[in-house]
N, C-alpha and C positions, 0 to 999 in steps of 0.2 A: 603404415603408421596409426598407432593409438586416437579416438577422439576424445575429447568433452563435452561434457553433456547439452552443451549449448552446441557443438559442432551435429552429435548426433541428430538433436530434435530436427535442426535444418535442412542437415540429410534428406532426412525423414519425410518431409515436405517440400524437396525440390523437385525440379524433374533435368530432364537433358534437353534442351531445345532442340532434338530432331525427333523427342515421342510428339503426342499430338496434347500435349501439353497436361495437367491437374486434374481439369476442369471438364474436358472431355468426355465423352463414354470409350475413349480407344485405348489402349496399354499404355501407363505410364512408367517412364525408365528414372527412378531413382536414380540421384549421382551424392555420393559421396561429395563433400565440402568439408572445407578446411577454414582457418584465421584468414581473415585479411583477402579470401575471395568473394565475389560476386555471384548470389545466385535470385531468383527470381520462387518462390514457394510459394505453396497455396496456406492460407489459415484458414482456426479453427474457428475464430472465436475474434467478434469486430465488436469494442465499443467506443464510443462516445457518453460524455459528460455535458449539462446544462450549458455547464463556460466553453465550450470548445464545437458542439453536435449543431447549433444555427451555423458557425462558420462553413462545417462541412455539410451539410443540407444543401446553402448556397453554391460551393464547388463544384457538388455532386449535380444542381442542376446547370451549372456555368458548363460543366464538361458533355449536359445535355444527354443525363445520367434519365434513361427509362423504368427502368424497374432497379430493384435491389438482385443479386446475383444468387442470394439462396440468404430469402428473409430472419429462418427460422436461426442464422447464424450472426444476427445481428440484435446486440439489448444498445439503448436509448436510456440514459437514467438521471432523472433530474433528483440531483444530491445539492448542486454549488448551494442554488441561494433559492429554497425548500423552506417553507412555501414563500416566493414570489415577495421582495421585498419593495416592488415598486414596479411601476406599470411598465417602463421597459422592461426586465426580468419579465412581467409575465406576457408578452409578445414573443420574445424565443423560446417561451415555454408552448406556450400553441403552437408558434412554425413546429417544436417536436413533435408534439403529441397529433398536429394535422400530419406529419410526414409518413412517423407510425402508424398511423391509420390508413394510409393509402397503400402506401408500402406492402405492410401484416410482419414488417420486424417488431421487436419486444420492447415494450415502454414501461419502466419504472417511474412510477410517477411523484408526486412527496409524499415523504413518511415512512419510504420502504428501504432508506436506509440509503449507503453510502455505496460508488462502484461494487470500490475494493473488497465487500465484503459481499455486496449481490451478486457477484460475476463468481465467484467462489459455489456462493450458495446453490447458482443455477446449476452442480452439477455436469457445468461442459467444458470448464475448463479443471484441465487434470494431467495425470503424469504424461508426459511424452505429447501433448499439443501445444498450439503454435496462436499464440492469442498476440492481437495490434488493438493498443486502445488510446482513443487522445485523450489523454492524461498520464504524468509522468510517473505516474504513481501503481501502472498495470504490472509495474517488477513484481508487485506485493504476491500474483500468482505464481512465480519461480518457489514459491514454500511449498505448491502442491506438485514440484518435478514442469511445469509448466515453462517452455519458452517464455514471456510474456511479456512484452516491450512500448513503449510509449512511443506514437507518430505526433505528426502533426496534422490539423482541419483536413489539408486536401490531401496527403495522401490517403487517410483515412476513407474519405472522400471516392476516390481511385479505387481504392480495396470493396469497396461497397460496390462498385459497378463490377470487377475482375473477380474477385474473390483469391488476390493471389496479390503480393508485395514483394519488395524488392529491397533484401540486407546485402548489405558488411558484412560477412560474417565476423563473429568478434572474435578477439584473442582473454582467454579469461587467468583472472587471477584468483589463487587458490586459497581460503583461507581453513585452517587444520585450528578446532578447539578443548580443546582438553582439561577436564577438570569439573567436577563440578560448583555451579553458581550457588557462593554464601547468602545464608540466612539476609535477605534482602536488599542482595541483588539480583535483575531478572532482565528480562533480553534485551529490551531498550537500554540498558545500561552496558553493556555488549556491544550492542552496534553501535551506539555513540562515541564508545571508544575504541574501536575499530576507524570511524571513520576520524572521530581523529589524529588518527598513526598515519590514516592513506591519507587525508586532506580531499578537499571538497570537488580537487578535483587529479586527485590520486588514483581515478580507472577508471578518465571517461572513456566512452564507447569501448569499455571490457563485459566484458561477462562476470561476475565473481559466483565463485563457487563456497557456499559454506558446508562443513562436514567434521568429521571429529568427534568424540562422546558428549560432550558438552549440547553441538546441535543434537544428537539423536535424544537427548533426557529430557527434551525443550515439548510443551505442549506445541499443538498445533496454533492455538490461536497466538503462542509465545511464539514461533514461526515467522508467522504471518508478521509482527513486526519486522520482524532482521531482515526477510526479504523486501519489505515497503520500503528501508531505507536502502536501498541499494545504488540507489538514482543519486542521493545524496556523496555519496563517493562521485559520480558522473557516472558509474557505470549503466549500460544497458537491460543488465537484467537481471538478477539474486537468484541463486540456483539449488535447490535441495534433490538429492536423491529421497524419494517414493519408498516408506518403512511400513509397516502395522497402522500403525497411528496416523497415515496419510489415509490408507485405503478404510478406516474405520472413520475419520473425519466425513469422507466423502460419501461413503452409506448412508450419512442423515439424509441424502438428497439426491441422488443418481446411483442407478445399475449398472448405467455404463462400462462399458471394459476399456481402459485407456493398457499404453503402451508405453511401461515406464524405461524412464534412459538412465546407465548408468558411465561412467565418465572409465573407458577404458585405462590397465591399467600402467601402460605407455604415454599414455594423452601426455601431449605437451603445453606447459601454464607460460604465458605470460611472464609469472612471477607466485612464488609460493610462500607465501607466512602462515606463522602459527601463533597462537594466542594461547595463553594455561588464566582459563577464566575463575579457578580455584581460588586466587589471591585478588580479583575484581572487587570494586566500592563502589557505591555508588554514582553515577558521574549524573555532571549539567554542560550543555549545550550554551554559552551565555549568548549574548547578543553582538554582532547582527548574522553570526556566523554559521551553519552548523558544526564546521571543524573546532569553533572555538570551544575545545572540552576540555572539564577539567573535573577531579574528583570532588564532590559535593562539598567537603567540608572548607575545600576554596572560598566558599560564595555563601556559606550557610550564615545564616543574619543579615543577608540582602532582605527590603523587604517587598513584600509582594502585595500589589492591589486586589489582582482576577487569578485564579485559576483553572483548568479546562482542561476535564477529562473526556475524552471521546479522538475522534477522525479514525482516519481509516488506515493510521501506527498503531492503537491502544484508544479502539473502541466497545473491546471485545468483553463477551461475557467475562472470561477471565481477569479480568483490566477492571472493570466495573468490580469486582470480589474482592478483588486488591484492596483499592479504594475503601471497601465498604468495610472491610474489614479494620482498619484503622482506624475510620471514623463512627465504628459503633459507638452507641451512648456516649460519642464528646458532640461539639459543636464547633462547626468554623469561625475562626477570630472576624469579630464584628468588622472590620474592616474589607475583608475579602470578600468577593462575589466568586462560589465555586458555581461553572459552568459543567455540565452532564450531558453528552451527546451520544446514546447510545449509535454502533455503528449498523446498526437494521433494527426491523421491525422485529422478528424474527429473538432477534436481541433482546432487545425492548422487552418483550415481553416474558422473557425467559428471567430475567433481572426482576423481573417484577413477581412470578409466581416463589422464587427465589428468598424475595427479601430484601433483595438489595435497594429496589428503589426507594423504600420507602425510608432501611438507613438511610439513603444520603440526601434523600427530601427533609427526614427529621434532623441529620446532622447541616442542615441549612443549603444544600444545592436545589441549582434550577433546570428543568433537566428540562433539555429542549427536545426539536421531534430530528429523528433519526436521520441522518445525513453527515455534513459537515461541517455544520453550527456553523461556531468563529472561527476557524483555523483560516479561512478564504478573505475573512476580514470585508461579507460581506454586507454582512448582519451576523446578528446574536452576540452580540459582546465586542462590541469595537470598542479598546480601552481610549483613555484620554491620552493627551500630551505627556509625558514624563510617567508613565504611569509601568509597573513591571508584572510583564505576566507569567505566571511558568504552564506548562502547557505540554501535554504527551502526545503533542504534534508532531511534525519531519520537517519543519522548516521556521525559522527565525530571522531570513531575511527584514529588512531595515520594512515596514509597509505590511507585514505579511497578513496581518488581522485588520488592514484597515487603517493604521496609524502609523506613519514613518516616526513620529514623535514619541512610540511608547517602546521598551525594551521585552521582546521576551524571551526567556529560558527556558529551552528544552527541557523533561527527566521523566524519569517512570513515572505510571500510576500512585509508586508507591510515595516515590516522594513531593509528585505534587496534592498527595492530597493530605501529609504530613506537614508536608509548609499552609496548606490554608487552613489550617488543622493552628497554625500559631503565629500565621500572619507574618511569617518572612521563610526564605529557602530553608528546609529544615531535613536533616538526615532521618530518613522514613526509619532506619533499626530501629531507633530507643525503641518506635512505637511496634515491632512486629513480634 
C-alpha cells in the first residue's frame, strides 16, 4: 500500500523495537508505518521558544536530565517577549540563557527574529526531516517538505534527553489547488479560504498535503504562509513536496543534503479536496475565530484603529515588499497605528537595503524588534477596549493580542496595508 508524505517521513525515522534503536551504534531496522499506528521516531531537530522553553527546562530537571542527547540538534529562541517587558519575563530569559550555556545548545537571543523563520534559516530543517517544537506553528517548516509539528513542553523535555518522540501517525487530507491567483490575491487569502471551508477543527490531528499548480507557482515565502496556518484547521502538519524553489531557498543557508519525500500515487487519504484559485478574492477572518472567513467586500468599511504587519505567518521579505508597494508615497490614516515586525534580523536588513523599511516608516509605520511583536499580546501594541485591529497574524481569538475586549481581523499584507491607508478595512486591489 502506498504512503502519504507524513507516513513516509515518520517511517524513515521509526525503528523496529527489536533493533538497537535509532540512537545506538548498532544497526537500525527502519519500519513502515501507516495512519493511526503508534511509533517511536528519532527526531532531527528540537525547538523551544521563550513562552515554552522555561517549562521544558523545569521538566527536564524534574526528569533528572543530566545532559542533552545532542546539543547541536536543540535550538532555543527568545522571540515572544523580546526585548523583555518585565522582570518576570527577564528571569525566564535568564533561565534559558543559563541552560543553553550549561548544555551547549543553540540560543537565539532578542532581535534575531521569530523561531519559525530562524529554524528554516538555520538550514537544519529540510526535505524529509522530522522536527518538533514547543510551539503550535512549528508546522511552518512543512513548506520545506519537513514533518514538523508542535508538542508540549514536557514532551520537548523528554525529547531533549532521549532524542526521540512517540507519534500517532496522522491520516492526511490532500488539498489540490488549481489555477493562478488573481492580481491582488495572495497565499494568505488562499489559506484563509481553505480554513473557512474546512473549519477550525475540521482537520484535527490530521496531516495536510498541499499540491497543484497554484502551490507550485508560489514563492517559498508564500508557501510558508500556507504551511504555517495548517494548525488553524487543527492539523498536526502542513506538508508540501520539495522542488527547485525549495532547494534554491535552502542553498542560501546550508549545503546539507536532504532526503525529499513524495506521496505515492496509491497513497490513501482521509479526504481529498480541490480548490480553484483563479476566481479567489481577498479574504478576511472576522473576530473571534480564524474560520469566520468572508470576502473582503463583506467587511469593507469597518473602522480600523491598529494594523499589524509581521508575525511567523507574514513577516517575510515578500510580505513587507507587498505592503511597501501599496504605501509608497502615501501616508497611513491619522487614526491608525501601523506596527511592522520583520520576521528575522536577516529580513530586516534586506528590507533596509531594498528601501522597504524607509518606505514603511515614511508612510507612518512603527517598526519594532524582529520577533513576534504584538501577536502574542505581551507587549508591542496591545489594543484598547473596543478597538479593531487588522493583522497578518494567524489567530484572532479573544485576548490574543492582550485584550479580550478588542476585535482582531486577519488578512493578507496587501489588505492590511490598504486598510492602514484608509482607516477602514479595504479591498487592496484598488491599489495594486
